[in-house]
N, CA, C, O and the ligand as a Tripos MOL2 file, in Angstrom:
@<TRIPOS>MOLECULE
protein
  309   307    78     0     0
PROTEIN
NO_CHARGES

@<TRIPOS>ATOM
      1 N         -34.4400   15.9270  -23.3060 N.3       1 MET1
      2 CA        -33.0750   15.9850  -23.8600 C.3       1 MET1
      3 C         -32.0450   16.2400  -22.7470 C.2       1 MET1
      4 O         -31.0360   15.5420  -22.6460 O.2       1 MET1
      5 N         -32.3180   17.2370  -21.9340 N.am      2 PHE2
      6 CA        -31.3920   17.5770  -20.8500 C.3       2 PHE2
      7 C         -31.3690   16.4740  -19.7860 C.2       2 PHE2
      8 O         -30.3200   16.1300  -19.2410 O.2       2 PHE2
      9 N         -32.5570   15.9340  -19.5110 N.am      3 LEU3
     10 CA        -32.6710   14.8700  -18.5080 C.3       3 LEU3
     11 C         -31.8700   13.6430  -18.9410 C.2       3 LEU3
     12 O         -31.2070   12.9970  -18.1280 O.2       3 LEU3
     13 N         -31.9430   13.3390  -20.2280 N.am      4 ARG4
     14 CA        -31.2210   12.1860  -20.7690 C.3       4 ARG4
     15 C         -29.7060   12.3810  -20.6100 C.2       4 ARG4
     16 O         -28.9740   11.4440  -20.2900 O.2       4 ARG4
     17 N         -29.2700   13.5840  -20.8350 N.am      5 PHE5
     18 CA        -27.8520   13.9310  -20.6750 C.3       5 PHE5
     19 C         -27.4120   13.7570  -19.2190 C.2       5 PHE5
     20 O         -26.3190   13.2740  -18.9240 O.2       5 PHE5
     21 N         -28.3200   14.1760  -18.3160 N.am      6 MET6
     22 CA        -28.0430   14.0560  -16.8740 C.3       6 MET6
     23 C         -27.9210   12.6000  -16.4680 C.2       6 MET6
     24 O         -27.0230   12.2310  -15.7110 O.2       6 MET6
     25 N         -28.8410   11.7610  -16.9820 N.am      7 ILE7
     26 CA        -28.8280   10.3320  -16.6420 C.3       7 ILE7
     27 C         -27.5510    9.6740  -17.1600 C.2       7 ILE7
     28 O         -26.9330    8.8680  -16.4650 O.2       7 ILE7
     29 N         -27.1670   10.0200  -18.3690 N.am      8 LEU8
     30 CA        -25.9240    9.4810  -18.9450 C.3       8 LEU8
     31 C         -24.7090    9.8770  -18.1100 C.2       8 LEU8
     32 O         -23.8120    9.0750  -17.8530 O.2       8 LEU8
     33 N         -24.7140   11.1370  -17.7010 N.am      9 GLY9
     34 CA        -23.6220   11.6420  -16.8740 C.3       9 GLY9
     35 C         -23.5640   10.9280  -15.5400 C.2       9 GLY9
     36 O         -22.4840   10.6000  -15.0480 O.2       9 GLY9
     37 N         -24.7350   10.6840  -14.9510 N.am     10 LEU10
     38 CA        -24.8200    9.9910  -13.6710 C.3      10 LEU10
     39 C         -24.3300    8.5570  -13.8080 C.2      10 LEU10
     40 O         -23.6030    8.0590  -12.9480 O.2      10 LEU10
     41 N         -24.7290    7.8900  -14.8930 N.am     11 LEU11
     42 CA        -24.2990    6.5150  -15.1480 C.3      11 LEU11
     43 C         -22.7830    6.4400  -15.3260 C.2      11 LEU11
     44 O         -22.1250    5.5450  -14.7950 O.2      11 LEU11
     45 N         -22.2490    7.3850  -16.0730 N.am     12 ALA12
     46 CA        -20.8010    7.4310  -16.2930 C.3      12 ALA12
     47 C         -20.0670    7.6330  -14.9650 C.2      12 ALA12
     48 O         -19.0250    7.0260  -14.7190 O.2      12 ALA12
     49 N         -20.6260    8.4920  -14.1190 N.am     13 TYR13
     50 CA        -20.0320    8.7700  -12.8210 C.3      13 TYR13
     51 C         -20.0360    7.5220  -11.9370 C.2      13 TYR13
     52 O         -19.0360    7.1870  -11.3030 O.2      13 TYR13
     53 N         -21.1940    6.8380  -11.9090 N.am     14 LEU14
     54 CA        -21.3070    5.6150  -11.1100 C.3      14 LEU14
     55 C         -20.3300    4.5520  -11.6030 C.2      14 LEU14
     56 O         -19.7090    3.8440  -10.8100 O.2      14 LEU14
     57 N         -20.2040    4.4540  -12.9160 N.am     15 PHE15
     58 CA        -19.2990    3.4910  -13.5310 C.3      15 PHE15
     59 C         -17.8530    3.7570  -13.0960 C.2      15 PHE15
     60 O         -17.1200    2.8330  -12.7440 O.2      15 PHE15
     61 N         -17.4630    5.0130  -13.1270 N.am     16 LEU16
     62 CA        -16.1080    5.3940  -12.7210 C.3      16 LEU16
     63 C         -15.8700    5.1010  -11.2390 C.2      16 LEU16
     64 O         -14.7960    4.6390  -10.8540 O.2      16 LEU16
     65 N         -16.8850    5.3750  -10.4120 N.am     17 VAL17
     66 CA        -16.7650    5.1250   -8.9730 C.3      17 VAL17
     67 C         -16.5800    3.6330   -8.7220 C.2      17 VAL17
     68 O         -15.7610    3.2310   -7.8960 O.2      17 VAL17
     69 N         -17.3540    2.8080   -9.4480 N.am     18 LEU18
     70 CA        -17.2490    1.3520   -9.3010 C.3      18 LEU18
     71 C         -15.8560    0.8640   -9.6730 C.2      18 LEU18
     72 O         -15.2580    0.0620   -8.9550 O.2      18 LEU18
     73 N         -15.3440    1.3510  -10.7960 N.am     19 ILE19
     74 CA        -14.0000    0.9620  -11.2540 C.3      19 ILE19
     75 C         -12.9510    1.4010  -10.2370 C.2      19 ILE19
     76 O         -12.0480    0.6400   -9.8860 O.2      19 ILE19
     77 N         -13.0840    2.6240   -9.7790 N.am     20 TYR20
     78 CA        -12.1220    3.1710   -8.8230 C.3      20 TYR20
     79 C         -12.0990    2.3610   -7.5250 C.2      20 TYR20
     80 O         -11.0300    2.0500   -6.9990 O.2      20 TYR20
     81 N         -13.3000    2.0190   -7.0090 N.am     21 SER21
     82 CA        -13.3640    1.2810   -5.7490 C.3      21 SER21
     83 C         -12.8320   -0.1380   -5.9060 C.2      21 SER21
     84 O         -12.2320   -0.6780   -4.9770 O.2      21 SER21
     85 N         -13.0440   -0.7490   -7.0650 N.am     22 SER22
     86 CA        -12.5410   -2.1140   -7.2650 C.3      22 SER22
     87 C         -11.0220   -2.1130   -7.3800 C.2      22 SER22
     88 O         -10.3650   -3.0450   -6.9160 O.2      22 SER22
     89 N         -10.4650   -1.0830   -7.9890 N.am     23 ILE23
     90 CA         -9.0040   -0.9660   -8.0850 C.3      23 ILE23
     91 C          -8.4190   -0.7540   -6.6940 C.2      23 ILE23
     92 O          -7.4060   -1.3520   -6.3320 O.2      23 ILE23
     93 N          -9.0710    0.1000   -5.9270 N.am     24 LYS24
     94 CA         -8.6150    0.4100   -4.5750 C.3      24 LYS24
     95 C          -8.6180   -0.8510   -3.7030 C.2      24 LYS24
     96 O          -7.6920   -1.0940   -2.9290 O.2      24 LYS24
     97 N          -9.6960   -1.6550   -3.8530 N.am     25 ARG25
     98 CA         -9.8200   -2.8720   -3.0620 C.3      25 ARG25
     99 C          -8.7300   -3.8780   -3.4490 C.2      25 ARG25
    100 O          -8.1740   -4.5680   -2.5940 O.2      25 ARG25
    101 N          -8.4350   -3.9480   -4.7590 N.am     26 LYS26
    102 CA         -7.4330   -4.8820   -5.2570 C.3      26 LYS26
    103 C          -6.0440   -4.5250   -4.7340 C.2      26 LYS26
    104 O          -5.2510   -5.3970   -4.3780 O.2      26 LYS26
    105 N          -5.7690   -3.2190   -4.6980 N.am     27 GLY27
    106 CA         -4.4540   -2.7650   -4.2610 C.3      27 GLY27
    107 C          -4.2360   -2.9630   -2.7740 C.2      27 GLY27
    108 O          -3.1020   -3.1090   -2.3160 O.2      27 GLY27
    109 N          -5.3300   -2.9680   -2.0220 N.am     28 LYS28
    110 CA         -5.2450   -3.1080   -0.5680 C.3      28 LYS28
    111 C          -4.8560   -4.5350   -0.1860 C.2      28 LYS28
    112 O          -5.2150   -5.4800   -0.8880 O.2      28 LYS28
    113 N          -4.1350   -4.6990    0.9070 N.am     29 GLY29
    114 CA         -3.8810   -6.0250    1.4570 C.3      29 GLY29
    115 C          -2.7160   -6.7720    0.8370 C.2      29 GLY29
    116 O          -2.3770   -7.8570    1.3100 O.2      29 GLY29
    117 N          -2.0980   -6.2460   -0.1850 N.am     30 SER30
    118 CA         -0.9880   -6.9690   -0.7970 C.3      30 SER30
    119 C           0.3280   -6.6640   -0.0770 C.2      30 SER30
    120 O           1.0330   -7.5790    0.3490 O.2      30 SER30
    121 N           0.6470   -5.4000    0.0540 N.am     31 ALA31
    122 CA          1.9230   -5.0280    0.6470 C.3      31 ALA31
    123 C           1.7660   -4.4840    2.0610 C.2      31 ALA31
    124 O           2.6630   -4.6420    2.8900 O.2      31 ALA31
    125 N           0.6310   -3.8420    2.3420 N.am     32 THR32
    126 CA          0.4840   -3.1680    3.6250 C.3      32 THR32
    127 C           0.0530   -4.1260    4.7250 C.2      32 THR32
    128 O           0.4790   -3.9810    5.8700 O.2      32 THR32
    129 N          -0.7860   -5.1040    4.3950 N.am     33 ASP33
    130 CA         -1.3110   -6.0260    5.3980 C.3      33 ASP33
    131 C          -0.4420   -7.2790    5.4630 C.2      33 ASP33
    132 O          -0.3990   -8.0290    4.4880 O.2      33 ASP33
    133 N           0.2480   -7.5310    6.5660 N.am     34 PRO34
    134 CA          1.1350   -8.6850    6.6430 C.3      34 PRO34
    135 C           0.4000  -10.0240    6.6890 C.2      34 PRO34
    136 O           0.9910  -11.0620    6.3930 O.2      34 PRO34
    137 N          -0.8820  -10.0120    7.0560 N.am     35 SER35
    138 CA         -1.6180  -11.2690    7.1910 C.3      35 SER35
    139 C          -2.1410  -11.7760    5.8520 C.2      35 SER35
    140 O          -2.5690  -12.9260    5.7480 O.2      35 SER35
    141 N          -2.1090  -10.9330    4.8320 N.am     36 GLN36
    142 CA         -2.6580  -11.3140    3.5370 C.3      36 GLN36
    143 C          -1.5990  -11.2930    2.4540 C.2      36 GLN36
    144 O          -0.6060  -10.5740    2.5630 O.2      36 GLN36
    145 N          -1.8040  -12.0660    1.4240 N.am     37 GLY37
    146 CA         -0.9100  -12.0680    0.2710 C.3      37 GLY37
    147 C           0.4700  -12.6090    0.6120 C.2      37 GLY37
    148 O           0.5920  -13.7070    1.1560 O.2      37 GLY37
    149 N           1.4890  -11.8600    0.3010 N.am     38 GLU38
    150 CA          2.8640  -12.2620    0.5530 C.3      38 GLU38
    151 C           3.0950  -12.3900    2.0510 C.2      38 GLU38
    152 O           2.7310  -11.4950    2.8140 O.2      38 GLU38
    153 N           3.6980  -13.4990    2.4810 N.am     39 SER39
    154 CA          3.8660  -13.7030    3.9100 C.3      39 SER39
    155 C           5.0820  -12.9200    4.4120 C.2      39 SER39
    156 O           6.1390  -12.8760    3.7830 O.2      39 SER39
    157 N           4.8700  -12.3070    5.5790 N.am     40 MET40
    158 CA          5.9210  -11.5080    6.1930 C.3      40 MET40
    159 C           6.4880  -12.2820    7.3800 C.2      40 MET40
    160 O           5.7590  -12.9990    8.0670 O.2      40 MET40
    161 N           7.7710  -12.1370    7.6120 N.am     41 VAL41
    162 CA          8.4150  -12.7980    8.7430 C.3      41 VAL41
    163 C           9.0630  -11.7570    9.6480 C.2      41 VAL41
    164 O           9.5020  -10.6980    9.2000 O.2      41 VAL41
    165 N           9.1070  -12.0930   10.9340 N.am     42 LEU42
    166 CA          9.6590  -11.1460   11.9100 C.3      42 LEU42
    167 C          11.1430  -11.3950   12.1210 C.2      42 LEU42
    168 O          11.5680  -12.5160   12.3990 O.2      42 LEU42
    169 N          11.9080  -10.3530   11.9880 N.am     43 ASP43
    170 CA         13.3310  -10.3990   12.2990 C.3      43 ASP43
    171 C          13.4470  -10.3390   13.8230 C.2      43 ASP43
    172 O          13.1070   -9.3120   14.4110 O.2      43 ASP43
    173 N          13.9220  -11.4200   14.4960 N.am     44 PRO44
    174 CA         13.9600  -11.4150   15.9750 C.3      44 PRO44
    175 C          15.0200  -10.4720   16.5390 C.2      44 PRO44
    176 O          15.0010  -10.1660   17.7310 O.2      44 PRO44
    177 N          15.9250  -10.0180   15.7130 N.am     45 HIS45
    178 CA         16.9700   -9.1180   16.2100 C.3      45 HIS45
    179 C          16.5190   -7.6640   16.2230 C.2      45 HIS45
    180 O          16.5540   -7.0120   17.2660 O.2      45 HIS45
    181 N          16.0890   -7.1460   15.0540 N.am     46 CYS46
    182 CA         15.7080   -5.7290   15.0050 C.3      46 CYS46
    183 C          14.1890   -5.5420   15.0300 C.2      46 CYS46
    184 O          13.6960   -4.4210   14.9000 O.2      46 CYS46
    185 N          13.4460   -6.6530   15.2000 N.am     47 LYS47
    186 CA         11.9800   -6.6240   15.3360 C.3      47 LYS47
    187 C          11.2730   -5.9510   14.1600 C.2      47 LYS47
    188 O          10.2760   -5.2550   14.3480 O.2      47 LYS47
    189 N          11.7790   -6.1530   12.9750 N.am     48 SER48
    190 CA         11.1140   -5.5880   11.8090 C.3      48 SER48
    191 C          10.6200   -6.7150   10.9010 C.2      48 SER48
    192 O          11.2210   -7.7860   10.8210 O.2      48 SER48
    193 N           9.5020   -6.4370   10.2190 N.am     49 TYR49
    194 CA          8.9200   -7.4280    9.3300 C.3      49 TYR49
    195 C           9.5340   -7.3240    7.9420 C.2      49 TYR49
    196 O           9.6860   -6.2350    7.3870 O.2      49 TYR49
    197 N           9.8800   -8.4750    7.4020 N.am     50 VAL50
    198 CA         10.4540   -8.5190    6.0490 C.3      50 VAL50
    199 C           9.7080   -9.5660    5.2260 C.2      50 VAL50
    200 O           9.2730  -10.5800    5.7720 O.2      50 VAL50
    201 N           9.5540   -9.3370    3.9180 N.am     51 PRO51
    202 CA          8.9360  -10.3550    3.0640 C.3      51 PRO51
    203 C           9.7700  -11.6300    3.0890 C.2      51 PRO51
    204 O          10.9970  -11.5910    3.0030 O.2      51 PRO51
    205 N           9.0670  -12.7790    3.2100 N.am     52 LYS52
    206 CA          9.7550  -14.0560    3.3850 C.3      52 LYS52
    207 C          10.7480  -14.3510    2.2530 C.2      52 LYS52
    208 O          11.8270  -14.8960    2.4830 O.2      52 LYS52
    209 N          10.3600  -13.9790    1.0300 N.am     53 ASN53
    210 CA         11.2510  -14.2840   -0.0980 C.3      53 ASN53
    211 C          12.4840  -13.3800   -0.1480 C.2      53 ASN53
    212 O          13.4230  -13.6480   -0.8970 O.2      53 ASN53
    213 N          12.4790  -12.2980    0.6590 N.am     54 GLU54
    214 CA         13.6350  -11.4040    0.7010 C.3      54 GLU54
    215 C          14.4410  -11.5800    1.9890 C.2      54 GLU54
    216 O          15.4950  -10.9720    2.1700 O.2      54 GLU54
    217 N          13.9150  -12.4320    2.8800 N.am     55 ALA55
    218 CA         14.5480  -12.5740    4.1860 C.3      55 ALA55
    219 C          15.8000  -13.4510    4.1120 C.2      55 ALA55
    220 O          15.9340  -14.3110    3.2420 O.2      55 ALA55
    221 N          16.6960  -13.2050    5.0430 N.am     56 TYR56
    222 CA         17.9160  -13.9990    5.1760 C.3      56 TYR56
    223 C          17.6430  -15.0450    6.2460 C.2      56 TYR56
    224 O          17.3630  -14.7070    7.3960 O.2      56 TYR56
    225 N          17.7270  -16.3210    5.8630 N.am     57 GLN57
    226 CA         17.3800  -17.3920    6.7970 C.3      57 GLN57
    227 C          18.6270  -17.9660    7.4570 C.2      57 GLN57
    228 O          19.6090  -18.3000    6.7930 O.2      57 GLN57
    229 N          18.5620  -18.0730    8.7850 N.am     58 SER58
    230 CA         19.6940  -18.6160    9.5340 C.3      58 SER58
    231 C          19.2180  -19.1140   10.8960 C.2      58 SER58
    232 O          18.4190  -18.4500   11.5560 O.2      58 SER58
    233 N          19.7030  -20.2760   11.3150 N.am     59 HIS59
    234 CA         19.3710  -20.8690   12.6190 C.3      59 HIS59
    235 C          17.8690  -20.9830   12.8510 C.2      59 HIS59
    236 O          17.4050  -20.8180   13.9800 O.2      59 HIS59
    237 N          17.1030  -21.2620   11.7980 N.am     60 GLY60
    238 CA         15.6540  -21.4260   11.9280 C.3      60 GLY60
    239 C          14.8950  -20.1230   12.0790 C.2      60 GLY60
    240 O          13.6890  -20.1390   12.3260 O.2      60 GLY60
    241 N          15.5740  -18.9970   11.9380 N.am     61 HIS61
    242 CA         14.9220  -17.6910   12.0190 C.3      61 HIS61
    243 C          15.1230  -16.9390   10.7090 C.2      61 HIS61
    244 O          16.0140  -17.2380    9.9150 O.2      61 HIS61
    245 N          14.2540  -15.9510   10.5230 N.am     62 TYR62
    246 CA         14.3820  -15.1020    9.3370 C.3      62 TYR62
    247 C          14.8640  -13.7230    9.7530 C.2      62 TYR62
    248 O          14.3880  -13.1590   10.7390 O.2      62 TYR62
    249 N          15.7960  -13.1930    9.0070 N.am     63 PHE63
    250 CA         16.3670  -11.8790    9.3260 C.3      63 PHE63
    251 C          16.2950  -10.9640    8.1070 C.2      63 PHE63
    252 O          16.1940  -11.4230    6.9690 O.2      63 PHE63
    253 N          16.3500   -9.6510    8.3750 N.am     64 CYS64
    254 CA         16.2940   -8.6940    7.2740 C.3      64 CYS64
    255 C          17.6320   -8.6410    6.5550 C.2      64 CYS64
    256 O          17.6970   -8.2670    5.3840 O.2      64 CYS64
    257 N          18.7040   -9.0150    7.2530 N.am     65 SER65
    258 CA         20.0330   -8.9720    6.6400 C.3      65 SER65
    259 C          20.9580   -9.9680    7.3260 C.2      65 SER65
    260 O          20.6480  -10.4790    8.4020 O.2      65 SER65
    261 N          22.0780  -10.2340    6.7040 N.am     66 GLU66
    262 CA         23.0670  -11.1600    7.2770 C.3      66 GLU66
    263 C          23.6440  -10.5900    8.5690 C.2      66 GLU66
    264 O          23.9700  -11.3330    9.4950 O.2      66 GLU66
    265 N          23.7680   -9.2750    8.6230 N.am     67 GLU67
    266 CA         24.3080   -8.6110    9.8230 C.3      67 GLU67
    267 C          23.4360   -8.8980   11.0480 C.2      67 GLU67
    268 O          23.9370   -9.1680   12.1400 O.2      67 GLU67
    269 N          22.0900   -8.8300   10.8300 N.am     68 CYS68
    270 CA         21.1530   -9.1030   11.9160 C.3      68 CYS68
    271 C          21.2690  -10.5540   12.3520 C.2      68 CYS68
    272 O          21.2070  -10.8450   13.5470 O.2      68 CYS68
    273 N          21.4350  -11.4690   11.4050 N.am     69 ALA69
    274 CA         21.5590  -12.8900   11.7240 C.3      69 ALA69
    275 C          22.8000  -13.1360   12.5630 C.2      69 ALA69
    276 O          22.7570  -13.8980   13.5290 O.2      69 ALA69
    277 N          23.8970  -12.5010   12.2040 N.am     70 GLN70
    278 CA         25.1520  -12.6720   12.9450 C.3      70 GLN70
    279 C          25.0620  -12.0540   14.3320 C.2      70 GLN70
    280 O          25.5450  -12.6270   15.3090 O.2      70 GLN70
    281 N          24.4380  -10.8770   14.4110 N.am     71 ALA71
    282 CA         24.2830  -10.2070   15.7030 C.3      71 ALA71
    283 C          23.3860  -11.0230   16.6300 C.2      71 ALA71
    284 O          23.6350  -11.1160   17.8320 O.2      71 ALA71
    285 N          22.3310  -11.6150   16.0490 N.am     72 TYR72
    286 CA         21.4100  -12.4320   16.8390 C.3      72 TYR72
    287 C          22.1140  -13.6900   17.3290 C.2      72 TYR72
    288 O          21.9480  -14.0770   18.4860 O.2      72 TYR72
    289 N          22.9010  -14.3360   16.4650 N.am     73 ALA73
    290 CA         23.6360  -15.5420   16.8190 C.3      73 ALA73
    291 C          24.6560  -15.2340   17.9120 C.2      73 ALA73
    292 O          24.8660  -16.0540   18.8050 O.2      73 ALA73
    293 N          25.2870  -14.0740   17.8540 N.am     74 ALA74
    294 CA         26.2780  -13.6650   18.8390 C.3      74 ALA74
    295 C          25.6160  -13.4420   20.2070 C.2      74 ALA74
    296 O          26.2140  -13.7170   21.2470 O.2      74 ALA74
    297 N          24.3580  -12.9330   20.1870 N.am     75 GLN75
    298 CA         23.6300  -12.6740   21.4390 C.3      75 GLN75
    299 C          23.2340  -13.9690   22.1440 C.2      75 GLN75
    300 O          23.1570  -14.0250   23.3710 O.2      75 GLN75
    301 N          22.9800  -15.0250   21.3350 N.am     76 GLN76
    302 CA         22.4990  -16.2780   21.8930 C.3      76 GLN76
    303 C          23.5690  -17.0160   22.6920 C.2      76 GLN76
    304 O          23.2330  -17.8210   23.5600 O.2      76 GLN76
    305 N          24.8150  -16.7680   22.4260 N.am     77 VAL77
    306 CA         25.9170  -17.4770   23.0840 C.3      77 VAL77
    307 C          26.1000  -16.9650   24.5150 C.2      77 VAL77
    308 O          26.9810  -17.4390   25.2330 O.2      77 VAL77
    309 ZN         17.1240   -6.8960   11.0460 Zn       78 ZN78
@<TRIPOS>BOND
     1     1     2 1
     2     2     3 1
     3     3     4 2
     4     3     5 am
     5     5     6 1
     6     6     7 1
     7     7     8 2
     8     7     9 am
     9     9    10 1
    10    10    11 1
    11    11    12 2
    12    11    13 am
    13    13    14 1
    14    14    15 1
    15    15    16 2
    16    15    17 am
    17    17    18 1
    18    18    19 1
    19    19    20 2
    20    19    21 am
    21    21    22 1
    22    22    23 1
    23    23    24 2
    24    23    25 am
    25    25    26 1
    26    26    27 1
    27    27    28 2
    28    27    29 am
    29    29    30 1
    30    30    31 1
    31    31    32 2
    32    31    33 am
    33    33    34 1
    34    34    35 1
    35    35    36 2
    36    35    37 am
    37    37    38 1
    38    38    39 1
    39    39    40 2
    40    39    41 am
    41    41    42 1
    42    42    43 1
    43    43    44 2
    44    43    45 am
    45    45    46 1
    46    46    47 1
    47    47    48 2
    48    47    49 am
    49    49    50 1
    50    50    51 1
    51    51    52 2
    52    51    53 am
    53    53    54 1
    54    54    55 1
    55    55    56 2
    56    55    57 am
    57    57    58 1
    58    58    59 1
    59    59    60 2
    60    59    61 am
    61    61    62 1
    62    62    63 1
    63    63    64 2
    64    63    65 am
    65    65    66 1
    66    66    67 1
    67    67    68 2
    68    67    69 am
    69    69    70 1
    70    70    71 1
    71    71    72 2
    72    71    73 am
    73    73    74 1
    74    74    75 1
    75    75    76 2
    76    75    77 am
    77    77    78 1
    78    78    79 1
    79    79    80 2
    80    79    81 am
    81    81    82 1
    82    82    83 1
    83    83    84 2
    84    83    85 am
    85    85    86 1
    86    86    87 1
    87    87    88 2
    88    87    89 am
    89    89    90 1
    90    90    91 1
    91    91    92 2
    92    91    93 am
    93    93    94 1
    94    94    95 1
    95    95    96 2
    96    95    97 am
    97    97    98 1
    98    98    99 1
    99    99   100 2
   100    99   101 am
   101   101   102 1
   102   102   103 1
   103   103   104 2
   104   103   105 am
   105   105   106 1
   106   106   107 1
   107   107   108 2
   108   107   109 am
   109   109   110 1
   110   110   111 1
   111   111   112 2
   112   111   113 am
   113   113   114 1
   114   114   115 1
   115   115   116 2
   116   115   117 am
   117   117   118 1
   118   118   119 1
   119   119   120 2
   120   119   121 am
   121   121   122 1
   122   122   123 1
   123   123   124 2
   124   123   125 am
   125   125   126 1
   126   126   127 1
   127   127   128 2
   128   127   129 am
   129   129   130 1
   130   130   131 1
   131   131   132 2
   132   131   133 am
   133   133   134 1
   134   134   135 1
   135   135   136 2
   136   135   137 am
   137   137   138 1
   138   138   139 1
   139   139   140 2
   140   139   141 am
   141   141   142 1
   142   142   143 1
   143   143   144 2
   144   143   145 am
   145   145   146 1
   146   146   147 1
   147   147   148 2
   148   147   149 am
   149   149   150 1
   150   150   151 1
   151   151   152 2
   152   151   153 am
   153   153   154 1
   154   154   155 1
   155   155   156 2
   156   155   157 am
   157   157   158 1
   158   158   159 1
   159   159   160 2
   160   159   161 am
   161   161   162 1
   162   162   163 1
   163   163   164 2
   164   163   165 am
   165   165   166 1
   166   166   167 1
   167   167   168 2
   168   167   169 am
   169   169   170 1
   170   170   171 1
   171   171   172 2
   172   171   173 am
   173   173   174 1
   174   174   175 1
   175   175   176 2
   176   175   177 am
   177   177   178 1
   178   178   179 1
   179   179   180 2
   180   179   181 am
   181   181   182 1
   182   182   183 1
   183   183   184 2
   184   183   185 am
   185   185   186 1
   186   186   187 1
   187   187   188 2
   188   187   189 am
   189   189   190 1
   190   190   191 1
   191   191   192 2
   192   191   193 am
   193   193   194 1
   194   194   195 1
   195   195   196 2
   196   195   197 am
   197   197   198 1
   198   198   199 1
   199   199   200 2
   200   199   201 am
   201   201   202 1
   202   202   203 1
   203   203   204 2
   204   203   205 am
   205   205   206 1
   206   206   207 1
   207   207   208 2
   208   207   209 am
   209   209   210 1
   210   210   211 1
   211   211   212 2
   212   211   213 am
   213   213   214 1
   214   214   215 1
   215   215   216 2
   216   215   217 am
   217   217   218 1
   218   218   219 1
   219   219   220 2
   220   219   221 am
   221   221   222 1
   222   222   223 1
   223   223   224 2
   224   223   225 am
   225   225   226 1
   226   226   227 1
   227   227   228 2
   228   227   229 am
   229   229   230 1
   230   230   231 1
   231   231   232 2
   232   231   233 am
   233   233   234 1
   234   234   235 1
   235   235   236 2
   236   235   237 am
   237   237   238 1
   238   238   239 1
   239   239   240 2
   240   239   241 am
   241   241   242 1
   242   242   243 1
   243   243   244 2
   244   243   245 am
   245   245   246 1
   246   246   247 1
   247   247   248 2
   248   247   249 am
   249   249   250 1
   250   250   251 1
   251   251   252 2
   252   251   253 am
   253   253   254 1
   254   254   255 1
   255   255   256 2
   256   255   257 am
   257   257   258 1
   258   258   259 1
   259   259   260 2
   260   259   261 am
   261   261   262 1
   262   262   263 1
   263   263   264 2
   264   263   265 am
   265   265   266 1
   266   266   267 1
   267   267   268 2
   268   267   269 am
   269   269   270 1
   270   270   271 1
   271   271   272 2
   272   271   273 am
   273   273   274 1
   274   274   275 1
   275   275   276 2
   276   275   277 am
   277   277   278 1
   278   278   279 1
   279   279   280 2
   280   279   281 am
   281   281   282 1
   282   282   283 1
   283   283   284 2
   284   283   285 am
   285   285   286 1
   286   286   287 1
   287   287   288 2
   288   287   289 am
   289   289   290 1
   290   290   291 1
   291   291   292 2
   292   291   293 am
   293   293   294 1
   294   294   295 1
   295   295   296 2
   296   295   297 am
   297   297   298 1
   298   298   299 1
   299   299   300 2
   300   299   301 am
   301   301   302 1
   302   302   303 1
   303   303   304 2
   304   303   305 am
   305   305   306 1
   306   306   307 1
   307   307   308 2
@<TRIPOS>SUBSTRUCTURE
     1 MET1         2 RESIDUE 1 A MET
     2 PHE2         6 RESIDUE 1 A PHE
     3 LEU3        10 RESIDUE 1 A LEU
     4 ARG4        14 RESIDUE 1 A ARG
     5 PHE5        18 RESIDUE 1 A PHE
     6 MET6        22 RESIDUE 1 A MET
     7 ILE7        26 RESIDUE 1 A ILE
     8 LEU8        30 RESIDUE 1 A LEU
     9 GLY9        34 RESIDUE 1 A GLY
    10 LEU10       38 RESIDUE 1 A LEU
    11 LEU11       42 RESIDUE 1 A LEU
    12 ALA12       46 RESIDUE 1 A ALA
    13 TYR13       50 RESIDUE 1 A TYR
    14 LEU14       54 RESIDUE 1 A LEU
    15 PHE15       58 RESIDUE 1 A PHE
    16 LEU16       62 RESIDUE 1 A LEU
    17 VAL17       66 RESIDUE 1 A VAL
    18 LEU18       70 RESIDUE 1 A LEU
    19 ILE19       74 RESIDUE 1 A ILE
    20 TYR20       78 RESIDUE 1 A TYR
    21 SER21       82 RESIDUE 1 A SER
    22 SER22       86 RESIDUE 1 A SER
    23 ILE23       90 RESIDUE 1 A ILE
    24 LYS24       94 RESIDUE 1 A LYS
    25 ARG25       98 RESIDUE 1 A ARG
    26 LYS26      102 RESIDUE 1 A LYS
    27 GLY27      106 RESIDUE 1 A GLY
    28 LYS28      110 RESIDUE 1 A LYS
    29 GLY29      114 RESIDUE 1 A GLY
    30 SER30      118 RESIDUE 1 A SER
    31 ALA31      122 RESIDUE 1 A ALA
    32 THR32      126 RESIDUE 1 A THR
    33 ASP33      130 RESIDUE 1 A ASP
    34 PRO34      134 RESIDUE 1 A PRO
    35 SER35      138 RESIDUE 1 A SER
    36 GLN36      142 RESIDUE 1 A GLN
    37 GLY37      146 RESIDUE 1 A GLY
    38 GLU38      150 RESIDUE 1 A GLU
    39 SER39      154 RESIDUE 1 A SER
    40 MET40      158 RESIDUE 1 A MET
    41 VAL41      162 RESIDUE 1 A VAL
    42 LEU42      166 RESIDUE 1 A LEU
    43 ASP43      170 RESIDUE 1 A ASP
    44 PRO44      174 RESIDUE 1 A PRO
    45 HIS45      178 RESIDUE 1 A HIS
    46 CYS46      182 RESIDUE 1 A CYS
    47 LYS47      186 RESIDUE 1 A LYS
    48 SER48      190 RESIDUE 1 A SER
    49 TYR49      194 RESIDUE 1 A TYR
    50 VAL50      198 RESIDUE 1 A VAL
    51 PRO51      202 RESIDUE 1 A PRO
    52 LYS52      206 RESIDUE 1 A LYS
    53 ASN53      210 RESIDUE 1 A ASN
    54 GLU54      214 RESIDUE 1 A GLU
    55 ALA55      218 RESIDUE 1 A ALA
    56 TYR56      222 RESIDUE 1 A TYR
    57 GLN57      226 RESIDUE 1 A GLN
    58 SER58      230 RESIDUE 1 A SER
    59 HIS59      234 RESIDUE 1 A HIS
    60 GLY60      238 RESIDUE 1 A GLY
    61 HIS61      242 RESIDUE 1 A HIS
    62 TYR62      246 RESIDUE 1 A TYR
    63 PHE63      250 RESIDUE 1 A PHE
    64 CYS64      254 RESIDUE 1 A CYS
    65 SER65      258 RESIDUE 1 A SER
    66 GLU66      262 RESIDUE 1 A GLU
    67 GLU67      266 RESIDUE 1 A GLU
    68 CYS68      270 RESIDUE 1 A CYS
    69 ALA69      274 RESIDUE 1 A ALA
    70 GLN70      278 RESIDUE 1 A GLN
    71 ALA71      282 RESIDUE 1 A ALA
    72 TYR72      286 RESIDUE 1 A TYR
    73 ALA73      290 RESIDUE 1 A ALA
    74 ALA74      294 RESIDUE 1 A ALA
    75 GLN75      298 RESIDUE 1 A GLN
    76 GLN76      302 RESIDUE 1 A GLN
    77 VAL77      306 RESIDUE 1 A VAL
    78 ZN78       309 GROUP 0 **** ****
């Protein structure tokens, strides 16, 4: 009786660990890793990475903001 309870408890524990690790794996690599999932682009002015869909595009480069794009364009002249 007690052994059966222990086995059930162990199975439940393993099940929870499996679920937890799969959730953890799924969450990884989406926002933190720039090489996976959403593509990140480098702002050549302030050297920061921004998500491509949020980036400001100008002169063939991607910037984090319009200010950076203007500052970069001003530097090129
Ligand atoms: Zn910037």
